[in-house]
ZAZAKE-359780 format. One record per residue (C-alpha): z, y, x; residue number from 1. Coordinates in steps of 0.02 Angstrom, whole numbers, padded with zeros to 5 digits. Layout:
% ZAZAKE-359780
      pz      py      px  vexgu
       Z       Y       X    NUM
...
This chain:
% ZAZAKE-359780
      pz      py      px  vexgu
   03295   06084   07503      1
   03148   06180   07432      2
   03132   06182   07243      3
   03024   06285   07129      4
   03090   06248   06953      5
   03036   06371   06820      6
   03173   06320   06698      7
   03315   06198   06674      8
   03323   06131   06496      9
   03487   06121   06397     10
   03505   05938   06448     11
   03446   05861   06611     12
   03445   05677   06567     13
   03266   05613   06553     14
   03234   05495   06409     15
   03055   05448   06451     16
   03052   05266   06515     17
   02934   05309   06660     18
   03047   05453   06711     19
   03200   05341   06711     20
   03112   05211   06817     21
   03066   05345   06944     22
   03245   05407   06951     23
   03308   05230   06979     24
   03181   05209   07120     25
   03233   05372   07206     26
   03418   05335   07185     27
   03393   05167   07271     28
   03303   05244   07422     29
   03310   05436   07421     30
   03229   05452   07593     31
   03074   05349   07550     32
   02909   05444   07573     33
   02846   05511   07408     34
   02694   05615   07365     35
   02700   05615   07175     36
   02609   05716   07041     37
   02698   05713   06871     38
   02563   05748   06743     39
   02591   05786   06558     40
   02559   05921   06429     41
   02690   06053   06401     42
   02850   05994   06322     43
   02839   05813   06379     44
   02989   05821   06496     45
   02917   05867   06666     46
   03047   06002   06697     47
   03187   05887   06640     48
   03129   05755   06763     49
   03116   05879   06907     50
   03291   05945   06871     51
   03359   05766   06877     52
   03266   05731   07040     53
   03333   05891   07114     54
   03510   05836   07077     55
   03477   05662   07144     56
   03406   05724   07310     57
   03543   05852   07332     58
   03678   05721   07307     59
   03591   05610   07437     60
   03571   05755   07560     61
   03383   05731   07566     62
   03268   05881   07591     63
   03132   05871   07457     64
   03000   05987   07389     65
   02994   05997   07199     66
   02866   06110   07117     67
   02859   06141   06930     68
   02708   06211   06837     69
   02597   06180   06988     70
   02445   06207   06876     71
   02485   06393   06880     72
   02457   06397   07070     73
   02286   06411   07151     74
   02230   06275   07269     75
   02264   06387   07421     76
   02438   06432   07355     77
   02484   06251   07330     78
   02414   06201   07500     79
   02514   06338   07586     80
   02671   06283   07495     81
   02649   06104   07550     82
   02616   06149   07732     83
   02754   06087   07843     84
   02841   05985   07706     85
   02882   05815   07778     86
   03006   05748   07649     87
   02975   05687   07472     88
   02857   05797   07374     89
   02849   05800   07184     90
   02739   05922   07089     91
   02730   05936   06901     92
   02581   06007   06812     93
   02485   05998   06650     94
   02333   05884   06641     95
   02203   05934   06773     96
   02114   05844   06913     97
   02234   05773   07043     98
   02192   05780   07228     99
   02163   05618   07323    100
   02312   05539   07407    101
   02436   05579   07270    102
   02529   05452   07163    103
   02515   05501   06980    104
   02654   05480   06853    105
   02585   05509   06677    106
   02714   05554   06543    107
   02654   05511   06368    108
   02737   05530   06197    109
   02907   05450   06169    110
   02929   05294   06066    111
   03052   05280   05922    112
   03188   05205   06034    113
   03163   05345   06158    114
   03182   05474   06019    115
   03342   05388   05967    116
   03404   05404   06146    117
   03357   05589   06143    118
   03457   05613   05983    119
   03609   05535   06064    120
   03587   05643   06220    121
   03570   05806   06124    122
   03698   05776   05985    123
   03820   05662   06074    124
   03818   05546   05923    125
   03737   05377   05892    126
   03565   05395   05814    127
   03529   05326   05643    128
   03372   05217   05656    129
   03293   05294   05501    130
   03327   05470   05564    131
   03252   05426   05734    132
   03095   05355   05651    133
   03078   05510   05543    134
   03098   05628   05691    135
   02973   05526   05791    136
   02845   05540   05651    137
   02869   05727   05631    138
   02870   05766   05817    139
   02732   05646   05869    140
   02851   05587   06005    141
   02840   05755   06098    142
   03013   05782   06177    143
   03013   05972   06163    144
   02968   05967   05978    145
   03102   05837   05942    146
   03234   05928   06044    147
   03203   06098   05966    148
   03207   06023   05792    149
   03374   05942   05832    150
   03443   06107   05897    151
   03368   06208   05754    152
   03268   06313   05877    153
   03086   06297   05826    154
   03079   06487   05833    155
   03084   06470   06023    156
   02897   06437   06008    157
   02868   06618   05957    158
   02856   06695   06131    159
   02759   06545   06197    160
   02629   06562   06060    161
   02618   06750   06089    162
   02572   06719   06271    163
   02434   06593   06237    164
   02253   06629   06276    165
   02171   06699   06119    166
   02042   06560   06106    167
   02176   06426   06126    168
   02287   06507   05994    169
   02143   06524   05871    170
   02096   06343   05902    171
   02277   06288   05864    172
   02276   06393   05705    173
   02112   06312   05653    174
   02182   06139   05691    175
   02338   06177   05587    176
   02223   06230   05444    177
   02128   06065   05456    178
   01972   06126   05545    179
   02009   06061   05719    180
   01872   05928   05719    181
   01728   06029   05648    182
   01636   06080   05807    183
   01507   06187   05717    184
   01643   06282   05626    185
   01745   06301   05787    186
   01596   06363   05882    187
   01564   06498   05753    188
   01748   06543   05743    189
   01771   06560   05931    190
   01595   06623   05964    191
   01570   06489   06096    192
   01428   06370   06139    193
   01460   06185   06108    194
   01475   06152   06295    195
   01614   06282   06307    196
   01725   06204   06175    197
   01794   06055   06275    198
   01884   06171   06396    199
   01970   06260   06252    200
   02019   06095   06172    201
   02090   06032   06338    202
   02190   06192   06357    203
   02257   06169   06181    204
   02308   05990   06220    205
   02397   06051   06375    206
   02515   06155   06267    207
   02592   05994   06201    208
   02564   06052   06022    209
   02403   05956   05995    210
   02408   05768   05979    211
   02287   05646   06061    212
   02185   05642   05899    213
   02168   05833   05903    214
   02284   05857   05755    215
   02454   05941   05758    216
   02610   05838   05728    217
   02704   05906   05577    218
   02833   06002   05680    219
   02695   06078   05788    220
   02605   06132   05629    221
   02765   06216   05570    222
   02782   06305   05736    223
   02604   06370   05734    224
   02609   06418   05551    225
   02781   06499   05547    226
   02805   06568   05722    227
   02631   06611   05782    228
   02577   06795   05780    229
   02554   06829   05591    230
   02410   06951   05607    231
   02310   06837   05722    232
   02341   06688   05609    233
   02288   06782   05453    234
   02130   06847   05536    235
   02085   06674   05599    236
   02110   06587   05432    237
   02014   06722   05340    238
   01870   06701   05460    239
   01874   06513   05436    240
   01868   06537   05248    241
   01718   06653   05262    242
   01626   06527   05370    243
   01665   06384   05251    244
   01607   06483   05100    245
   01448   06536   05188    246
   01408   06353   05222    247
   01455   06293   05048    248
   01597   06187   05117    249
   01769   06151   05039    250
   01899   06287   05063    251
   02050   06217   04971    252
   02158   06177   05122    253
   02118   06343   05205    254
   02144   06448   05049    255
   02308   06359   05011    256
   02376   06419   05178    257
   02338   06600   05126    258
   02444   06591   04968    259
   02589   06712   04975    260
   02517   06811   05121    261
   02459   06958   05016    262
   02279   06930   05068    263
   02157   07031   04964    264
   01976   07086   04961    265
   01814   07009   04902    266
   01809   06867   05029    267
   01989   06817   04994    268
   01962   06822   04806    269
   01806   06716   04823    270
   01900   06592   04930    271
   02045   06579   04808    272
   01926   06556   04660    273
   01824   06422   04750    274
   01983   06332   04804    275
   02053   06339   04628    276
   01896   06254   04561    277
   01919   06118   04693    278
   02102   06092   04647    279
   02082   06094   04458    280
   02031   05911   04431    281
   02181   05842   04524    282
   02316   05977   04536    283
   02319   06100   04392    284
   02478   06185   04453    285
   02400   06226   04621    286
   02241   06281   04534    287
   02343   06400   04427    288
   02419   06481   04581    289
   02250   06497   04664    290
   02164   06573   04511    291
   02308   06696   04496    292
   02290   06738   04680    293
   02104   06767   04655    294
   02142   06889   04514    295
   02274   06978   04620    296
   02150   06988   04764    297
   02033   07086   04653    298
   01926   06962   04555    299
   01953   06999   04370    300
   01794   06914   04314    301
   01786   06812   04154    302
   01757   06654   04257    303
   01920   06677   04352    304
   02016   06724   04194    305
   01949   06573   04101    306
   01986   06459   04248    307
   02161   06529   04262    308
   02193   06503   04075    309
   02123   06326   04082    310
   02228   06280   04234    311
   02384   06356   04158    312
   02360   06253   04000    313
   02329   06093   04097    314
   02489   06121   04196    315
   02587   06147   04035    316
   02606   06336   04042    317
   02539   06368   03868    318
   02613   06543   03854    319
   02505   06603   03999    320
   02354   06507   03936    321
   02369   06582   03762    322
   02395   06758   03829    323
   02239   06747   03937    324
   02135   06657   03806    325
   02183   06780   03671    326
   02137   06924   03785    327
   01964   06850   03809    328
   01929   06852   03621    329
   01892   07038   03627    330
   01768   07029   03772    331
   01591   07096   03750    332
   01514   06940   03825    333
   01491   06800   03694    334
   01520   06665   03825    335
   01687   06741   03873    336
   01739   06754   03691    337
   01693   06572   03661    338
   01793   06516   03813    339
   01944   06614   03755    340
   01932   06543   03580    341
   01921   06364   03645    342
   02074   06390   03756    343
   02174   06469   03615    344
   02121   06329   03498    345
   02184   06198   03619    346
   02352   06283   03636    347
   02372   06298   03448    348
   02334   06113   03426    349
   02476   06070   03545    350
   02588   06186   03447    351
   02552   06095   03286    352
   02435   06224   03209    353
   02285   06114   03174    354
   02207   06222   03038    355
   02202   06377   03148    356
   02146   06271   03295    357
   01998   06203   03195    358
   01949   06379   03144    359
   01945   06440   03324    360
   01851   06288   03388    361
   01717   06310   03255    362
   01707   06498   03289    363
   01685   06462   03475    364
   01535   06353   03435    365
   01578   06230   03572    366
   01712   06118   03501    367
   01650   06055   03334    368
   01707   05878   03373    369
   01884   05941   03405    370
   01873   06053   03252    371
   01820   05903   03146    372
   01967   05801   03211    373
   02086   05942   03167    374
   02009   05963   02994    375
   02036   05779   02953    376
   02214   05798   03014    377
   02242   05937   02888    378
   02156   05847   02745    379
   01985   05929   02747    380
   01872   05777   02763    381
   01723   05864   02684    382
   01730   06005   02810    383
   01745   05882   02952    384
   01593   05784   02892    385
   01490   05943   02884    386
   01529   05985   03064    387
   01491   05810   03124    388
   01328   05799   03027    389
   01263   05966   03093    390
   01313   05983   03276    391
   01304   06151   03364    392
   01133   06187   03442    393
   01121   06201   03629    394
   01268   06086   03666    395
   01218   05965   03804    396
   01239   05781   03761    397
   01360   05750   03905    398
   01473   05600   03920    399
   01618   05712   03874    400
   01532   05782   03719    401
   01483   05607   03665    402
   01660   05541   03684    403
   01733   05689   03589    404
   01611   05661   03446    405
   01648   05476   03443    406
   01833   05516   03434    407
   01805   05635   03289    408
   01699   05508   03195    409
   01834   05376   03221    410
   01965   05491   03145    411
   01849   05536   03001    412
   01815   05351   02967    413
   02001   05313   02973    414
   02024   05393   02801    415
   01880   05298   02721    416
   01916   05131   02638    417
   02014   05007   02740    418
   01951   05086   02903    419
   01926   04919   02987    420
   01821   04991   03129    421
   01927   05144   03165    422
   02031   05073   03305    423
   01880   05002   03396    424
   01792   05171   03386    425
   01942   05267   03453    426
   01973   05143   03594    427
   01789   05157   03640    428
   01803   05347   03644    429
   01955   05335   03757    430
   01866   05220   03878    431
   01709   05327   03872    432
   01804   05486   03911    433
   01903   05424   04061    434
   01766   05448   04193    435
   01709   05611   04113    436
   01876   05699   04133    437
   01936   05804   04277    438
   02018   05969   04239    439
   01956   05958   04058    440
   02064   06043   03929    441
   02097   05935   03775    442
   02186   05974   03611    443
   02227   05789   03601    444
   02166   05636   03692    445
   02069   05491   03617    446
   02203   05380   03695    447
   02341   05468   03597    448
   02245   05462   03434    449
   02198   05281   03462    450
   02381   05240   03495    451
   02437   05329   03338    452
   02308   05234   03236    453
   02364   05072   03320    454
   02546   05109   03276    455
   02491   05135   03096    456
   02404   04966   03096    457
   02530   04861   03192    458
   02420   04843   03348    459
   02561   04881   03469    460
   02486   04793   03620    461
   02325   04894   03606    462
   02425   05055   03588    463
   02526   05016   03744    464
   02370   04972   03844    465
   02270   05128   03802    466
   02419   05242   03832    467
   02461   05163   03998    468
   02283   05189   04058    469
   02287   05370   04003    470
   02453   05402   04087    471
   02403   05317   04249    472
   02236   05408   04249    473
   02319   05576   04212    474
   02202   05605   04066    475
   02226   05784   04007    476
   02337   05830   04156    477
   02520   05878   04137    478
   02481   05947   03965    479
   02454   05775   03889    480
   02566   05673   04005    481
   02720   05703   03897    482
   02624   05655   03739    483
   02564   05491   03815    484
   02739   05454   03879    485
   02822   05490   03712    486
   02697   05383   03617    487
   02732   05241   03739    488
   02914   05263   03692    489
   02867   05251   03508    490
   02771   05091   03539    491
   02920   05014   03629    492
   03042   05071   03494    493
   02931   05002   03355    494
   02925   04836   03447    495
   03115   04833   03462    496
   03116   04858   03651    497
   03246   04995   03646    498
   03281   04995   03833    499
   03099   05033   03877    500
   03089   05161   03737    501
   03242   05248   03808    502
   03163   05250   03982    503
   03010   05340   03915    504
   03121   05460   03818    505
   03225   05499   03971    506
   03070   05527   04078    507
   03025   05674   03966    508
   03201   05740   03939    509
   03231   05911   04014    510
   03052   05970   04000    511
   03001   06117   03894    512
   02903   06038   03752    513
   02782   06113   03628    514
   02807   06087   03441    515
   02706   05926   03428    516
   02788   05841   03577    517
   02959   05907   03530    518
   02943   05823   03360    519
   02901   05655   03436    520
   03037   05673   03568    521
   03174   05719   03444    522
   03128   05584   03318    523
   03114   05454   03457    524
   03292   05497   03503    525
   03340   05486   03320    526
   03256   05317   03299    527
   03343   05246   03451    528
   03512   05301   03385    529
   03475   05223   03215    530
   03421   05057   03286    531
   03576   05051   03397    532
   03685   05084   03242    533
   03749   05237   03333    534
   03804   05346   03188    535
   03877   05478   03302    536
   03714   05488   03399    537
   03617   05491   03237    538
   03714   05641   03175    539
   03698   05727   03343    540
   03508   05702   03349    541
   03475   05747   03169    542
   03478   05937   03185    543
   03359   05942   03333    544
   03238   05824   03247    545
   03244   05919   03083    546
   03217   06087   03168    547
   03070   06014   03264    548
   02993   05953   03102    549
   03008   06127   03027    550
   02911   06203   03173    551
   02770   06076   03155    552
   02643   06094   03016    553
   02628   05931   02919    554
   02471   05840   02972    555
   02401   05664   02976    556
   02455   05634   03155    557
   02639   05677   03127    558
   02674   05553   02986    559
   02762   05428   03101    560
   02900   05548   03154    561
   02914   05610   02975    562
   02945   05432   02916    563
   03080   05405   03046    564
   03157   05570   02997    565
   03161   05515   02815    566
   03265   05360   02853    567
   03385   05459   02963    568
   03400   05592   02827    569
   03450   05458   02703    570
   03581   05392   02825    571
   03653   05565   02858    572
   03651   05627   02678    573
   03517   05757   02709    574
   03370   05676   02621    575
   03347   05819   02498    576
   03307   05937   02642    577
   03149   05836   02678    578
   03080   05837   02502    579
   02960   05981   02537    580
   02890   05901   02694    581
   02869   05732   02610    582
   02783   05815   02462    583
   02662   05902   02580    584
   02629   05740   02671    585
   02586   05650   02509    586
   02482   05798   02454    587
   02384   05781   02615    588
   02362   05595   02590    589
   02309   05624   02410    590
   02174   05748   02466    591
   02108   05612   02579    592
   02112   05479   02443    593
   02274   05397   02503    594
   02192   05306   02648    595
   02282   05141   02680    596
   02285   05160   02869    597
   02388   05319   02860    598
   02484   05287   02699    599
   02570   05119   02722    600
   02679   05165   02873    601
   02749   05321   02791    602
   02783   05227   02629    603
   02865   05086   02727    604
   02986   05212   02802    605
   03015   05293   02633    606
   03055   05121   02562    607
   03196   05102   02688    608
   03258   05276   02650    609
   03263   05231   02465    610
   03356   05069   02503    611
   03484   05168   02604    612
   03504   05289   02459    613
   03515   05142   02337    614
   03373   05223   02239    615
   03300   05068   02158    616
   03168   05163   02059    617
   03098   05248   02214    618
   03101   05085   02310    619
   03003   04998   02172    620
   02874   05138   02174    621
   02854   05121   02363    622
   02835   04933   02344    623
   02698   04962   02216    624
   02604   05076   02337    625
   02618   04949   02478    626
   02556   04811   02362    627
   02407   04918   02314    628
   02352   04926   02495    629
   02397   04748   02543    630
   02216   04691   02534    631
   02167   04801   02681    632
   02224   04685   02817    633
   02364   04586   02893    634
   02476   04735   02931    635
   02483   04813   02757    636
   02495   04639   02682    637
   02644   04599   02795    638
   02732   04761   02750    639
   02706   04729   02565    640
   02776   04552   02579    641
   02924   04613   02681    642
   02957   04751   02555    643
   02960   04623   02413    644
   03080   04514   02510    645
   03192   04661   02551    646
   03208   04714   02370    647
   03239   04535   02316    648
   03377   04523   02446    649
   03458   04681   02382    650
   03441   04618   02204    651
   03522   04452   02246    652
   03368   04350   02198    653
   03294   04315   02368    654
   03212   04152   02420    655
   03270   04113   02599    656
   03105   04030   02640    657
   03005   04180   02579    658
   03118   04298   02677    659
   03099   04193   02834    660
   02910   04191   02813    661
   02902   04380   02786    662
   03014   04410   02936    663
   02910   04294   03044    664
   02752   04388   02997    665
   02833   04554   03047    666
   02887   04476   03211    667
   02712   04410   03247    668
   02646   04587   03223    669
   02767   04649   03354    670
   02894   04725   03234    671
   03040   04627   03307    672
   03175   04748   03255    673
   03116   04755   03074    674
   03097   04566   03070    675
   03272   04537   03137    676
   03347   04664   03018    677
   03265   04587   02864    678
   03324   04413   02913    679
   03498   04477   02955    680
   03516   04572   02791    681
   03463   04418   02694    682
   03586   04310   02792    683
   03739   04416   02753    684
   03692   04427   02569    685
   03658   04245   02531    686
   03789   04130   02458    687
   03704   03977   02531    688
   03793   03941   02694    689
   03650   03836   02763    690
   03525   03973   02724    691
   03641   04103   02803    692
   03651   04007   02967    693
   03462   03981   02971    694
   03426   04163   02936    695
   03552   04224   03066    696
   03471   04111   03195    697
   03301   04178   03144    698
   03365   04356   03162    699
   03425   04318   03338    700
   03258   04241   03385    701
   03159   04382   03307    702
   03249   04505   03418    703
   03170   04412   03562    704
   03337   04365   03639    705
   03288   04186   03673    706
   03130   04240   03762    707
   03218   04374   03863    708
   03359   04264   03925    709
   03331   04209   04105    710
   03303   04023   04116    711
   03433   04002   04252    712
   03559   04125   04183    713
   03733   04053   04152    714
   03800   04046   03975    715
   03943   04163   03931    716
   04113   04099   03984    717
   04213   04016   03846    718
   04359   04113   03777    719
   04289   04287   03815    720
   04192   04411   03708    721
   04111   04332   03555    722
   04150   04160   03625    723
   04334   04195   03588    724
   04298   04211   03402    725
   04296   04072   03276    726
   04142   04041   03169    727
   04225   04127   03020    728
   04279   04275   03126    729
   04101   04293   03190    730
   04035   04294   03011    731
   04162   04427   02963    732
   04119   04532   03117    733
   03933   04531   03079    734
   03959   04587   02900    735
   04078   04728   02945    736
   03964   04789   03084    737
   03821   04792   02957    738
   03923   04922   02863    739
   04001   04819   02723    740
   04177   04859   02666    741
   04312   04726   02679    742
   04293   04693   02493    743
   04103   04678   02502    744
   04114   04565   02653    745
   04244   04457   02566    746
   04135   04436   02413    747
   03993   04375   02522    748
   04106   04247   02606    749
   04203   04201   02446    750
   04366   04264   02518    751
   04475   04413   02475    752
   04461   04583   02557    753
   04638   04559   02622    754
   04585   04401   02712    755
   04441   04495   02791    756
   04567   04625   02850    757
   04674   04488   02930    758
   04520   04417   03016    759
   04478   04590   03085    760
   04655   04610   03149    761
   04643   04445   03244    762
   04471   04495   03312    763
   04544   04660   03371    764
   04682   04569   03463    765
   04562   04446   03545    766
   04445   04584   03604    767
   04584   04701   03660    768
   04525   04849   03555    769
   04652   04987   03530    770
   04588   05051   03362    771
   04458   05019   03229    772
   04329   05136   03306    773
   04340   05049   03474    774
   04335   04879   03388    775
   04175   04920   03294    776
   04094   04993   03449    777
   04140   04837   03548    778
   04075   04720   03414    779
   03914   04818   03396    780
   03884   04807   03583    781
   03927   04622   03594    782
   03821   04575   03444    783
   03670   04666   03515    784
   03672   04565   03676    785
   03544   04428   03706    786
   03683   04299   03716    787
   03765   04349   03551    788
   03797   04193   03448    789
   03726   04167   03275    790
């Protein structure tokens, strides 16, 4: 027996199908003549196969010649070795030309099933199909890569990479960095003519680290990146970067691989800055890291500082953005000062400081449209008009500038008359701005402002559409993503879709929010608790929402959360604490001439707060305001009619038909929760049993339960839940859940409070509640279900 095996792997059971077939053939007839060349790149299992053949021949007592790594031998050395060998001969070598007369066995990458077999061989455990598929994808089917990953020994590549020819190693580093297919770049990197490159590529393929498509499988990339000689890798990547920059080519992928390496100097700084500019439109967080790396590498120019501040703001790191922007305000260069002012203005807008934001934008001389928007938001319409009528000289009429101006004009027009064209203008600005954005820093988006205007006018479908487009298109980057998401939650909550609203709320939960977003987040949470009749949740959410409102300056665009806060304050007994904020809000609206678009929603919320407080005088005053603006469109007209019906219900003089009509109009506008509540309140307060049943049925339909119920869904089983209750018990339950005392509920049903108490005791027994709190919670949950009976 004559064997020349350079190594015996940890396991000696070949998993390659071709290798197994060869072993089966040899086992069947060990003495058969064989002159075989096993050809494959490194790591494909040649040594494993030779070790298995060695064992097979030894067990059969057959003298065979097995030669591993034959490609390392010269032709004369191999010929001398084969002289006199008359038994089976098997040589293994990496891809090269094979002499005539030899049978060739080519070992290619493993398939998924073969990788699964390898997992079982190495671990001794059955392979999970998903794990096998994942390992196959990451290893490219190369046995050595898969095996070392399984054994946690990728560091074994370190000495092998150290020993590689310098050109081959540099080529692998270039391939890992994404430059393996650029022949011009490779030629310059390796200082080789084009006709000399194929030999280097073939040598790289022979290592087993390079796939057939000249890219590295993920595990091979990890090996080259983490276990190759660090100094040689750094020098190679830096040279690649220099070549790319010199040719005006993208450097993002290359520069990203230099992050964290401590690379410095002019070329590194230039590479980081160029890569940051590439990353900014799509990945602000990465751009922030790259701009910071450029500064640390030695580039402290105003362009890098401004880019860093802009990227930090877009990624949501407003502290860094404000620090850098504020530092630029003292620069000698006017352009640098203007950039710093614009960045600081943007940050302040997100922090609810619109007046200061407008001042900085105007001072910068490059954001008059944004300044005008902010001025309207703080009540200075005259100042906004002046800016819009005399634009800054030298500002190019770009698509972005045009959209920003259109947005500002839409906001300015929203406080004039009935503002019938406002929503169309803002939606047009949002659509116009979408293709113009890409790493652009915005104090607010046209989509957000259009959605707020739409919420104020009952156009919920339009609000949802424009916000969804903005969120999907990542308008404004991470900085505005939370705002768009929270406003979507507000749209859903306003429409009575509490589950969707909660999903949007939860998607933002846990993030660090600036003052403006924090206010919308906290009041969204408050509104959800109120609509679910969750008094405990309402109390828990109140403090956070109130504190958020105190950190936000009152402006036109924060009236919705203020209105929600007013109702919650009335429910929690803290309404007096909001008097200052409500006064400031009305002072702002008064400065703007009490524009209907912005006034009616706030007054609608204040009406409900007054009703909760049983302040009839205040409620009448709010009704008068709503009536004044009713001529401005369907939405204010519907709110005015609903307000009249609500007060007539509370006064005991309601007309069921008028209430039903007012509720239906609210429902048609998308205000399902308000519509259902008005009909439900009227139902429990009417003495006409027929009217009560009709209004309760209307309330159920207005909640959208009939539409949401699956057509094929089974009805609730008889004798369980609400189905276990009699009609009278169901009437009693609804009234008590609405918050009426036993006496008040009894007067509505023409029975005594004691009888109501007996009914509640029977209901408690039927539902299995242990105490009153559990009973009310159970009833509240059951009555909110789509299948709750009327």
